[in-house]
PASEBA-1860 file (N, C-alpha, C; in nm, 3 decimals):
! residues 281
1> MSKKILIT> -4.302/4.202/3.780/-4.414/4.264/3.763/-4.542/4.176/3.816 ~ -4.655/4.257/3.856/-4.786/4.088/3.915/-4.798/3.982/3.858 ~ -4.834/3.902/3.897/-4.843/3.795/3.792/-4.976/3.728/3.885 ~ -5.054/3.646/3.826/-5.150/3.596/3.861/-5.094/3.438/3.820 ~ -5.114/3.404/4.019/-5.067/3.280/4.000/-5.159/3.175/4.079 ~ -5.182/3.008/4.044/-5.298/2.979/4.059/-5.166/2.808/4.117 ~ -5.254/2.788/4.288/-5.129/2.673/4.307/-5.233/2.582/4.415 ~ -5.200/2.470/4.377/-5.287/2.317/4.390/-5.251/2.310/4.526
9> GASSGFGR> -5.226/2.215/4.602/-5.223/2.144/4.743/-5.147/2.219/4.794 ~ -5.205/2.403/4.842/-5.123/2.461/4.964/-5.171/2.515/5.061 ~ -5.271/2.382/5.153/-5.255/2.395/5.272/-5.142/2.354/5.340 ~ -5.021/2.266/5.315/-4.912/2.286/5.419/-4.820/2.264/5.289 ~ -4.687/2.231/5.337/-4.579/2.209/5.282/-4.509/2.355/5.174 ~ -4.418/2.263/5.073/-4.393/2.365/4.935/-4.532/2.413/4.890 ~ -4.630/2.413/4.874/-4.789/2.530/4.876/-4.787/2.625/4.879 ~ -4.806/2.575/5.068/-4.835/2.679/5.143/-4.720/2.770/5.151
17> GAAMELAR> -4.604/2.763/5.162/-4.500/2.825/5.173/-4.474/2.940/5.073 ~ -4.489/2.826/4.950/-4.528/2.966/4.809/-4.591/3.034/4.795 ~ -4.738/2.967/4.822/-4.853/3.101/4.813/-4.831/3.179/4.942 ~ -4.799/3.142/5.045/-4.758/3.257/5.112/-4.638/3.376/5.043 ~ -4.558/3.359/5.035/-4.462/3.441/5.031/-4.467/3.470/4.882 ~ -4.496/3.449/4.776/-4.580/3.542/4.641/-4.670/3.610/4.693 ~ -4.809/3.544/4.770/-4.863/3.702/4.849/-4.782/3.795/4.847 ~ -4.727/3.737/4.984/-4.617/3.901/5.036/-4.575/3.969/4.921
25> RAHEVVAT> -4.533/3.920/4.827/-4.463/3.976/4.673/-4.570/4.048/4.604 ~ -4.686/4.064/4.612/-4.748/4.149/4.575/-4.802/4.063/4.413 ~ -4.802/3.942/4.369/-4.856/3.807/4.327/-4.963/3.848/4.331 ~ -5.086/3.818/4.296/-5.206/3.790/4.306/-5.248/3.595/4.319 ~ -5.225/3.552/4.409/-5.256/3.411/4.447/-5.364/3.383/4.476 ~ -5.429/3.239/4.351/-5.541/3.169/4.405/-5.444/3.031/4.482 ~ -5.482/2.975/4.582/-5.449/2.847/4.625/-5.586/2.822/4.672 ~ -5.503/2.693/4.686/-5.638/2.618/4.701/-5.585/2.492/4.823
33> AETWPQVR> -5.679/2.423/4.856/-5.722/2.335/4.949/-5.778/2.211/4.930 ~ -5.765/2.115/5.013/-5.870/1.958/4.983/-5.939/2.005/5.073 ~ -5.957/2.044/5.138/-6.127/2.068/5.228/-6.148/2.167/5.287 ~ -6.283/2.180/5.322/-6.330/2.346/5.375/-6.272/2.377/5.525 ~ -6.175/2.252/5.585/-6.124/2.304/5.712/-6.007/2.388/5.716 ~ -5.952/2.334/5.580/-5.766/2.365/5.541/-5.818/2.506/5.495 ~ -5.969/2.545/5.395/-5.975/2.643/5.356/-5.921/2.733/5.496 ~ -5.992/2.764/5.520/-6.076/2.805/5.668/-5.903/2.824/5.714
41> SLRADAAS> -5.852/2.744/5.713/-5.717/2.755/5.842/-5.589/2.848/5.734 ~ -5.622/2.821/5.591/-5.526/2.909/5.548/-5.547/3.069/5.525 ~ -5.713/3.068/5.506/-5.757/3.206/5.501/-5.706/3.317/5.656 ~ -5.750/3.206/5.746/-5.677/3.323/5.889/-5.454/3.310/5.866 ~ -5.490/3.217/5.887/-5.278/3.213/5.850/-5.218/3.295/5.737 ~ -5.307/3.345/5.637/-5.276/3.434/5.547/-5.352/3.614/5.626 ~ -5.464/3.605/5.641/-5.528/3.732/5.711/-5.384/3.736/5.862 ~ -5.334/3.669/5.942/-5.268/3.690/6.032/-5.152/3.721/6.007
49> AGVKLEVI> -5.115/3.676/5.862/-4.986/3.704/5.833/-5.010/3.864/5.719 ~ -5.101/3.894/5.728/-5.149/4.048/5.651/-5.100/4.034/5.548 ~ -5.127/3.937/5.451/-5.091/3.935/5.338/-5.213/3.890/5.235 ~ -5.267/3.933/5.092/-5.407/3.876/5.064/-5.405/3.764/4.960 ~ -5.479/3.693/4.993/-5.470/3.556/4.935/-5.582/3.490/4.902 ~ -5.647/3.514/4.799/-5.754/3.413/4.757/-5.718/3.200/4.772 ~ -5.818/3.149/4.871/-5.845/3.072/4.901/-5.938/3.011/4.860 ~ -5.929/2.878/4.783/-6.068/2.786/4.729/-6.040/2.625/4.772
57> KLNLLDEI> -6.153/2.577/4.769/-6.149/2.429/4.819/-6.126/2.370/4.695 ~ -5.980/2.250/4.655/-6.001/2.153/4.542/-5.979/2.034/4.545 ~ -6.100/1.925/4.561/-6.020/1.715/4.591/-6.005/1.756/4.443 ~ -5.905/1.724/4.393/-5.863/1.657/4.263/-5.923/1.515/4.221 ~ -6.029/1.432/4.346/-6.087/1.378/4.324/-6.240/1.399/4.272 ~ -6.282/1.519/4.294/-6.433/1.564/4.305/-6.424/1.689/4.150 ~ -6.526/1.589/4.037/-6.493/1.686/3.915/-6.546/1.830/3.912 ~ -6.650/1.880/4.050/-6.706/2.004/4.042/-6.591/2.069/4.065
65> DIAHAAGY> -6.529/2.009/4.168/-6.376/2.132/4.248/-6.304/2.156/4.081 ~ -6.286/2.033/4.025/-6.193/2.078/3.954/-6.250/2.187/3.859 ~ -6.408/2.118/3.782/-6.412/2.243/3.721/-6.414/2.397/3.757 ~ -6.457/2.440/3.893/-6.447/2.565/3.926/-6.329/2.621/3.934 ~ -6.184/2.525/4.005/-6.126/2.573/3.959/-6.033/2.629/3.789 ~ -6.079/2.544/3.726/-6.030/2.554/3.593/-6.092/2.657/3.539 ~ -6.232/2.757/3.582/-6.257/2.823/3.548/-6.153/3.010/3.590 ~ -6.073/2.964/3.637/-5.934/3.067/3.647/-5.897/3.089/3.522
73> DPDVLVLN> -5.814/3.226/3.507/-5.732/3.241/3.436/-5.609/3.258/3.490 ~ -5.517/3.160/3.544/-5.412/3.238/3.560/-5.275/3.272/3.468 ~ -5.159/3.365/3.478/-5.029/3.348/3.422/-4.931/3.211/3.430 ~ -4.926/3.148/3.542/-4.858/3.053/3.583/-4.946/2.948/3.704 ~ -4.959/2.854/3.684/-5.040/2.726/3.743/-4.947/2.635/3.782 ~ -4.913/2.637/3.900/-4.875/2.543/3.950/-4.939/2.436/4.026 ~ -4.925/2.282/3.946/-4.962/2.139/3.965/-4.909/2.105/4.080 ~ -4.928/2.107/4.217/-4.796/2.101/4.345/-4.858/1.986/4.453
81> AGAMESGS> -4.984/1.976/4.421/-5.089/1.928/4.509/-5.070/1.739/4.472 ~ -5.042/1.661/4.633/-4.986/1.514/4.548/-5.024/1.440/4.717 ~ -4.992/1.343/4.639/-4.999/1.201/4.794/-4.915/1.127/4.765 ~ -4.888/1.043/4.859/-4.744/0.920/4.869/-4.851/0.842/4.975 ~ -4.853/0.693/4.890/-4.910/0.621/4.954/-4.747/0.476/5.002 ~ -4.748/0.469/5.074/-4.615/0.371/5.088/-4.693/0.170/5.094 ~ -4.537/0.095/5.095/-4.577/-0.015/5.026/-4.540/-0.020/4.940 ~ -4.529/-0.224/4.921/-4.458/-0.271/4.828/-4.521/-0.297/4.695
89> IIDIPMER> -4.483/-0.319/4.605/-4.577/-0.339/4.449/-4.684/-0.458/4.505 ~ -4.646/-0.544/4.492/-4.707/-0.646/4.539/-4.812/-0.678/4.649 ~ -4.811/-0.559/4.743/-4.879/-0.544/4.840/-4.980/-0.466/4.836 ~ -4.957/-0.337/4.805/-5.038/-0.217/4.802/-5.176/-0.235/4.735 ~ -5.282/-0.222/4.822/-5.445/-0.224/4.748/-5.438/-0.116/4.632 ~ -5.502/-0.208/4.520/-5.506/-0.153/4.407/-5.602/0.010/4.398 ~ -5.676/-0.013/4.514/-5.760/0.166/4.559/-5.651/0.291/4.590 ~ -5.548/0.206/4.631/-5.456/0.332/4.693/-5.417/0.379/4.551
97> VRESFEIN> -5.347/0.226/4.470/-5.301/0.269/4.368/-5.371/0.344/4.266 ~ -5.488/0.330/4.228/-5.579/0.409/4.172/-5.603/0.563/4.196 ~ -5.601/0.625/4.348/-5.620/0.728/4.417/-5.506/0.766/4.431 ~ -5.371/0.738/4.419/-5.257/0.806/4.387/-5.278/0.901/4.218 ~ -5.286/0.808/4.115/-5.313/0.854/4.030/-5.400/0.982/3.991 ~ -5.536/0.919/4.055/-5.592/1.040/3.992/-5.553/1.176/4.053 ~ -5.471/1.199/4.223/-5.450/1.309/4.257/-5.335/1.364/4.183 ~ -5.187/1.255/4.215/-5.117/1.265/4.110/-5.054/1.346/3.992
105> VFGHMKLA> -5.184/1.251/3.907/-5.150/1.258/3.782/-5.265/1.339/3.707 ~ -5.388/1.228/3.734/-5.517/1.289/3.648/-5.599/1.353/3.642 ~ -5.603/1.385/3.785/-5.667/1.526/3.818/-5.635/1.681/3.773 ~ -5.505/1.698/3.752/-5.406/1.766/3.761/-5.401/1.791/3.602 ~ -5.419/1.680/3.553/-5.424/1.653/3.386/-5.572/1.747/3.338 ~ -5.655/1.701/3.478/-5.830/1.712/3.382/-5.799/1.917/3.426 ~ -5.746/1.982/3.513/-5.736/2.082/3.553/-5.659/2.138/3.454 ~ -5.514/2.159/3.410/-5.447/2.166/3.268/-5.505/2.187/3.169
113> QGIVPKMV> -5.602/2.078/3.127/-5.641/2.081/3.000/-5.816/2.198/2.995 ~ -5.859/2.204/3.116/-5.917/2.370/3.167/-5.844/2.484/3.113 ~ -5.734/2.504/3.193/-5.682/2.592/3.229/-5.580/2.676/3.093 ~ -5.516/2.590/3.043/-5.399/2.578/2.973/-5.358/2.648/2.804 ~ -5.517/2.632/2.804/-5.596/2.622/2.644/-5.594/2.815/2.662 ~ -5.635/2.907/2.827/-5.646/3.024/2.807/-5.490/3.064/2.759 ~ -5.408/2.995/2.805/-5.280/2.997/2.787/-5.246/3.089/2.643 ~ -5.231/2.913/2.554/-5.270/2.920/2.444/-5.334/2.984/2.344
121> ARKSGKVV> -5.405/3.064/2.387/-5.508/3.152/2.314/-5.406/3.310/2.314 ~ -5.397/3.360/2.405/-5.306/3.438/2.466/-5.144/3.398/2.410 ~ -5.103/3.342/2.383/-4.971/3.313/2.405/-4.881/3.367/2.494 ~ -4.926/3.337/2.617/-4.836/3.313/2.714/-4.882/3.255/2.847 ~ -4.763/3.181/2.930/-4.848/3.155/3.034/-4.740/3.019/3.115 ~ -4.718/3.004/3.175/-4.644/2.911/3.267/-4.694/2.814/3.331 ~ -4.643/2.640/3.323/-4.725/2.554/3.429/-4.582/2.474/3.481 ~ -4.600/2.458/3.615/-4.497/2.410/3.692/-4.593/2.267/3.697
129> WTSSMGGI> -4.502/2.186/3.780/-4.542/2.028/3.737/-4.473/2.020/3.903 ~ -4.455/2.042/4.035/-4.439/1.921/4.127/-4.403/1.812/4.103 ~ -4.331/1.766/4.114/-4.227/1.609/4.086/-4.166/1.638/4.217 ~ -4.041/1.500/4.178/-4.007/1.454/4.331/-3.846/1.402/4.245 ~ -3.737/1.379/4.386/-3.659/1.267/4.266/-3.692/1.140/4.282 ~ -3.840/1.103/4.321/-3.903/0.971/4.295/-3.944/1.002/4.109 ~ -3.900/1.096/4.043/-3.941/1.138/3.933/-3.838/1.052/3.825 ~ -3.716/1.093/3.912/-3.610/1.052/3.840/-3.528/0.910/3.825
137> LVIPFVGV> -3.530/0.859/4.054/-3.478/0.801/4.078/-3.597/0.651/4.115 ~ -3.617/0.562/4.161/-3.701/0.412/4.236/-3.651/0.428/4.308 ~ -3.741/0.449/4.441/-3.738/0.415/4.537/-3.835/0.304/4.573 ~ -3.781/0.265/4.658/-3.854/0.099/4.717/-3.906/0.110/4.804 ~ -4.053/0.043/4.796/-4.155/0.068/4.885/-4.243/0.212/4.851 ~ -4.215/0.297/4.845/-4.287/0.379/4.747/-4.306/0.401/4.591 ~ -4.324/0.285/4.530/-4.270/0.228/4.384/-4.418/0.331/4.329 ~ -4.507/0.310/4.405/-4.628/0.364/4.335/-4.615/0.513/4.335
145> YCATKHAI> -4.543/0.571/4.399/-4.571/0.709/4.438/-4.450/0.770/4.320 ~ -4.340/0.695/4.342/-4.223/0.715/4.206/-4.324/0.646/4.050 ~ -4.383/0.612/4.024/-4.454/0.616/3.908/-4.513/0.728/3.913 ~ -4.625/0.750/4.003/-4.645/0.866/3.962/-4.627/0.996/3.913 ~ -4.511/1.001/3.955/-4.390/1.111/3.985/-4.345/1.087/3.805 ~ -4.275/0.948/3.770/-4.246/0.882/3.625/-4.347/0.942/3.537 ~ -4.502/0.940/3.565/-4.539/0.984/3.457/-4.560/1.148/3.462 ~ -4.550/1.204/3.565/-4.525/1.320/3.531/-4.440/1.406/3.471
153> EGIAGAMK> -4.342/1.307/3.527/-4.192/1.401/3.435/-4.251/1.368/3.250 ~ -4.336/1.253/3.230/-4.333/1.230/3.077/-4.470/1.361/3.059 ~ -4.535/1.344/3.068/-4.626/1.474/3.094/-4.593/1.588/3.021 ~ -4.500/1.612/3.149/-4.462/1.752/3.131/-4.341/1.758/3.023 ~ -4.311/1.683/2.963/-4.205/1.707/2.868/-4.260/1.689/2.757 ~ -4.360/1.564/2.706/-4.478/1.615/2.588/-4.493/1.799/2.610 ~ -4.564/1.830/2.718/-4.656/1.965/2.733/-4.545/2.037/2.674 ~ -4.442/2.020/2.697/-4.299/2.160/2.713/-4.284/2.187/2.566
161> AELAPYGV> -4.290/1.990/2.477/-4.301/2.032/2.306/-4.406/2.106/2.243 ~ -4.509/2.026/2.312/-4.607/2.090/2.260/-4.683/2.263/2.265 ~ -4.640/2.242/2.383/-4.684/2.383/2.387/-4.569/2.523/2.346 ~ -4.479/2.520/2.333/-4.340/2.606/2.302/-4.413/2.696/2.177 ~ -4.425/2.607/2.073/-4.483/2.730/1.959/-4.593/2.821/1.990 ~ -4.645/2.841/2.117/-4.761/2.937/2.182/-4.707/2.996/2.241 ~ -4.617/2.982/2.320/-4.561/3.100/2.392/-4.562/3.032/2.514 ~ -4.599/2.927/2.549/-4.623/2.863/2.700/-4.558/2.771/2.760
169> KVATVNPG> -4.493/2.837/2.839/-4.382/2.717/2.870/-4.378/2.614/2.995 ~ -4.357/2.491/3.037/-4.372/2.388/3.087/-4.245/2.336/3.224 ~ -4.187/2.331/3.352/-4.107/2.299/3.417/-4.179/2.234/3.485 ~ -4.111/2.116/3.529/-4.082/1.998/3.674/-4.029/2.114/3.806 ~ -4.037/2.061/3.885/-3.955/2.067/4.044/-3.929/1.944/4.087 ~ -3.810/1.934/4.102/-3.744/1.784/4.174/-3.727/1.784/4.320 ~ -3.803/1.854/4.412/-3.747/1.787/4.622/-3.694/1.689/4.592 ~ -3.586/1.675/4.708/-3.598/1.628/4.739/-3.617/1.559/4.863
177> VFGTGFND> -3.563/1.516/5.010/-3.673/1.521/5.110/-3.638/1.593/5.233 ~ -3.720/1.681/5.260/-3.755/1.809/5.309/-3.850/1.777/5.441 ~ -3.813/1.871/5.532/-3.879/1.843/5.688/-4.021/1.930/5.670 ~ -4.118/1.864/5.546/-4.244/1.907/5.553/-4.352/1.826/5.607 ~ -4.309/1.735/5.673/-4.403/1.611/5.688/-4.475/1.516/5.602 ~ -4.462/1.583/5.513/-4.465/1.480/5.371/-4.442/1.365/5.401 ~ -4.324/1.316/5.376/-4.266/1.205/5.364/-4.276/1.118/5.491 ~ -4.280/1.218/5.573/-4.359/1.091/5.719/-4.468/1.043/5.747
185> TGAESHVQ> -4.594/1.097/5.680/-4.742/1.059/5.682/-4.729/0.983/5.539 ~ -4.649/1.042/5.466/-4.650/0.889/5.315/-4.580/0.796/5.345 ~ -4.479/0.752/5.449/-4.428/0.607/5.535/-4.523/0.589/5.601 ~ -4.611/0.643/5.671/-4.671/0.610/5.782/-4.820/0.553/5.747 ~ -4.860/0.562/5.589/-5.011/0.595/5.530/-5.023/0.415/5.491 ~ -4.935/0.306/5.485/-4.973/0.161/5.533/-5.009/0.124/5.616 ~ -5.015/0.191/5.709/-5.117/0.115/5.836/-5.212/0.146/5.842 ~ -5.308/0.180/5.737/-5.375/0.218/5.736/-5.480/0.060/5.679
193> WYDARPRR> -5.401/0.003/5.555/-5.456/-0.100/5.518/-5.384/-0.212/5.574 ~ -5.248/-0.195/5.651/-5.136/-0.330/5.644/-5.225/-0.495/5.699 ~ -5.278/-0.447/5.817/-5.318/-0.557/5.914/-5.429/-0.630/5.833 ~ -5.497/-0.547/5.794/-5.645/-0.588/5.715/-5.656/-0.631/5.624 ~ -5.504/-0.639/5.500/-5.455/-0.685/5.407/-5.457/-0.908/5.478 ~ -5.565/-1.032/5.342/-5.590/-1.116/5.347/-5.438/-1.175/5.282 ~ -5.422/-1.289/5.374/-5.293/-1.367/5.395/-5.235/-1.417/5.195 ~ -5.139/-1.404/5.198/-5.093/-1.392/5.079/-4.959/-1.490/5.065
201> RSHVRLRG> -4.869/-1.546/4.978/-4.739/-1.581/4.956/-4.725/-1.552/4.842 ~ -4.601/-1.475/4.834/-4.515/-1.434/4.698/-4.367/-1.441/4.696 ~ -4.317/-1.437/4.592/-4.092/-1.406/4.583/-4.085/-1.314/4.524 ~ -4.014/-1.216/4.606/-3.947/-1.109/4.501/-3.866/-1.094/4.572 ~ -3.745/-1.000/4.489/-3.637/-1.032/4.480/-3.550/-0.943/4.503 ~ -3.428/-0.905/4.622/-3.396/-0.841/4.674/-3.239/-0.826/4.649 ~ -3.181/-0.747/4.582/-2.971/-0.737/4.583/-2.978/-0.898/4.587 ~ -3.079/-0.931/4.443/-3.026/-1.080/4.377/-3.082/-1.210/4.449
209> RSRESVRP> -3.169/-1.184/4.558/-3.168/-1.312/4.657/-3.323/-1.311/4.644 ~ -3.368/-1.477/4.659/-3.517/-1.438/4.710/-3.520/-1.449/4.819 ~ -3.683/-1.334/4.843/-3.717/-1.344/4.967/-3.894/-1.399/4.990 ~ -3.924/-1.411/5.071/-4.070/-1.441/5.061/-4.200/-1.422/5.140 ~ -4.258/-1.322/5.080/-4.350/-1.241/5.184/-4.439/-1.275/5.220 ~ -4.499/-1.276/5.338/-4.593/-1.355/5.452/-4.684/-1.235/5.505 ~ -4.842/-1.284/5.472/-4.938/-1.212/5.560/-4.958/-1.292/5.671 ~ -4.951/-1.190/5.768/-4.923/-1.224/5.912/-5.044/-1.196/5.964
217> AGHDRRDG> -5.178/-1.132/5.888/-5.281/-1.081/5.989/-5.426/-1.245/6.008 ~ -5.328/-1.269/6.123/-5.411/-1.402/6.212/-5.423/-1.541/6.119 ~ -5.358/-1.579/6.037/-5.360/-1.671/5.959/-5.182/-1.764/5.981 ~ -5.257/-1.895/6.022/-5.146/-1.961/5.988/-5.075/-2.008/5.884 ~ -4.919/-1.990/5.872/-4.874/-2.002/5.739/-4.946/-2.190/5.692 ~ -4.945/-2.260/5.767/-4.887/-2.422/5.729/-5.048/-2.428/5.712 ~ -5.130/-2.421/5.739/-5.308/-2.518/5.732/-5.422/-2.392/5.665 ~ -5.387/-2.262/5.700/-5.454/-2.140/5.627/-5.580/-2.131/5.719
225> RDHSGRGA> -5.549/-2.221/5.892/-5.700/-2.169/5.950/-5.718/-2.017/6.022 ~ -5.789/-2.022/6.082/-5.777/-1.833/6.153/-5.685/-1.854/6.289 ~ -5.585/-1.811/6.343/-5.546/-1.805/6.487/-5.559/-1.670/6.496 ~ -5.610/-1.560/6.506/-5.645/-1.392/6.536/-5.593/-1.409/6.621 ~ -5.545/-1.451/6.735/-5.527/-1.468/6.866/-5.428/-1.423/6.917 ~ -5.345/-1.507/6.784/-5.185/-1.485/6.783/-5.144/-1.305/6.677 ~ -5.202/-1.216/6.724/-5.248/-1.081/6.652/-5.186/-1.091/6.528 ~ -5.053/-1.013/6.474/-5.004/-0.975/6.369/-4.839/-1.041/6.349
233> SLSHDAPR> -4.850/-1.126/6.411/-4.693/-1.187/6.454/-4.647/-1.250/6.332 ~ -4.521/-1.278/6.263/-4.509/-1.332/6.221/-4.511/-1.509/6.236 ~ -4.543/-1.533/6.154/-4.524/-1.708/6.187/-4.456/-1.838/6.228 ~ -4.306/-1.724/6.136/-4.178/-1.792/6.176/-4.071/-1.775/6.268 ~ -4.112/-1.639/6.321/-4.048/-1.475/6.434/-3.913/-1.472/6.362 ~ -3.947/-1.444/6.240/-3.839/-1.390/6.140/-3.813/-1.210/6.236 ~ -3.725/-1.179/6.279/-3.658/-1.040/6.297/-3.735/-0.959/6.216 ~ -3.764/-0.834/6.281/-3.826/-0.732/6.219/-3.732/-0.651/6.147
241> RHDHRRQA> -3.618/-0.656/6.168/-3.531/-0.602/6.098/-3.377/-0.618/5.994 ~ -3.373/-0.627/5.910/-3.240/-0.686/5.849/-3.165/-0.561/5.734 ~ -3.098/-0.613/5.749/-2.976/-0.557/5.643/-2.959/-0.516/5.541 ~ -3.065/-0.620/5.464/-3.054/-0.653/5.325/-3.160/-0.495/5.277 ~ -3.236/-0.500/5.346/-3.338/-0.362/5.339/-3.267/-0.239/5.299 ~ -3.188/-0.219/5.415/-3.122/-0.076/5.395/-3.009/-0.077/5.248 ~ -2.948/-0.196/5.275/-2.843/-0.264/5.122/-2.967/-0.201/5.011 ~ -3.062/-0.226/4.979/-3.163/-0.222/4.861/-3.201/-0.065/4.844
249> VAGNGVDP> -3.255/-0.012/4.967/-3.200/0.108/4.918/-3.120/0.232/4.922 ~ -3.014/0.159/4.981/-2.881/0.282/4.916/-2.869/0.232/4.838 ~ -2.865/0.141/4.788/-2.826/0.102/4.667/-2.882/0.150/4.491 ~ -2.990/0.217/4.536/-3.011/0.400/4.501/-3.021/0.465/4.514 ~ -2.914/0.509/4.613/-2.846/0.624/4.642/-2.897/0.695/4.760 ~ -2.992/0.633/4.811/-3.092/0.705/4.892/-3.084/0.642/5.004 ~ -3.087/0.773/5.134/-3.015/0.734/5.237/-3.174/0.678/5.322 ~ -3.146/0.589/5.370/-3.245/0.471/5.428/-3.312/0.570/5.531
257> ECLNSRSN> -3.261/0.627/5.644/-3.279/0.677/5.701/-3.427/0.798/5.677 ~ -3.434/0.865/5.584/-3.490/0.987/5.503/-3.643/0.870/5.491 ~ -3.649/0.798/5.446/-3.825/0.711/5.398/-3.909/0.758/5.496 ~ -3.854/0.735/5.668/-3.961/0.737/5.777/-3.873/0.782/5.879 ~ -3.895/0.937/5.831/-3.765/0.965/5.925/-3.810/1.045/6.095 ~ -3.960/1.021/6.111/-4.007/1.044/6.208/-3.973/0.940/6.345 ~ -4.022/0.855/6.297/-4.044/0.711/6.383/-3.942/0.576/6.336 ~ -3.865/0.589/6.199/-3.737/0.515/6.189/-3.862/0.377/6.137
265> RPFALWPR> -3.958/0.341/6.120/-4.041/0.233/6.128/-4.026/0.146/5.986 ~ -4.007/0.033/5.946/-4.017/-0.046/5.810/-4.163/-0.009/5.768 ~ -4.100/0.000/5.594/-4.238/0.014/5.535/-4.296/-0.147/5.557 ~ -4.423/-0.132/5.467/-4.482/-0.238/5.523/-4.490/-0.377/5.458 ~ -4.383/-0.362/5.339/-4.334/-0.493/5.328/-4.223/-0.564/5.399 ~ -4.097/-0.473/5.422/-3.975/-0.507/5.485/-4.060/-0.595/5.662 ~ -4.121/-0.595/5.773/-4.118/-0.708/5.804/-4.158/-0.873/5.759 ~ -4.195/-0.842/5.652/-4.278/-0.980/5.612/-4.184/-0.963/5.501
273> VTPPRKRP> -4.045/-0.881/5.434/-3.954/-1.042/5.335/-3.811/-1.108/5.486 ~ -3.860/-1.215/5.418/-3.786/-1.257/5.560/-3.726/-1.389/5.486 ~ -3.613/-1.463/5.513/-3.521/-1.599/5.488/-3.595/-1.690/5.489 ~ -3.586/-1.773/5.333/-3.683/-1.927/5.377/-3.608/-1.963/5.426 ~ -3.697/-2.032/5.525/-3.673/-2.118/5.618/-3.615/-2.271/5.512 ~ -3.513/-2.362/5.606/-3.454/-2.482/5.572/-3.573/-2.564/5.550 ~ -3.560/-2.658/5.479/-3.682/-2.765/5.426/-3.621/-2.881/5.509 ~ -3.690/-2.981/5.538/-3.623/-3.101/5.636/-3.550/-3.163/5.555
281> A> -3.463/-3.255/5.494/-3.379/-3.327/5.449/-3.488/-3.502/5.409
END
């Protein structure tokens, strides 16, 4: 039986694959993409594949876009769009934290609040949240992303209990690491702000040992003066790779190599998590 299905974040990855395959199976699919170029590209791909696919623009940071998408009345709502920002909790800019929650959590909640009451009224429907293994585990240096997915798990769990009496089902999907490119760009995202951050020193704990986080953006650790000619080098020539980083990640049951499979480059904090210097007697 054909269903009306609305899928967010369908310009690439799981969303695109699901939208194209469901349309091929004769379901009535509304696929959303964040930008107009992505909308045009997805429409062209659907036409080339010979499938009927309605594509609309939905930027989850745009109230007008959300209101437009909420005007649809699907049988199945797939909340799939998402953003991943890398960086340690003590380093990542708060703008990136807020934006991650706005996209992954609040924007989707707003959309659900516009669509799900129609499901309740007819006593049927299904809501599917794309969560992550990061909604069950905690992965270092993508903690903000994991936090948004933990929030999704809580929201979906509450919705499931609240909507069950009205015949509306709620489910989550928890993918691991797949070769869609999402994890690669998420791991790379910190390069947008890494060198621009002001110098700061703080201590973090890794595997029970204290490590010092150092800001290398053109400042001297000792006198605070600008030495921008030195670039982004660490002030005491610490090695850029340490075994304890991989141990910390592997201790959470995650393959360290999967975190940035394309370049194998460490996350934002890793080059700066260095052993403390010995003080002179």
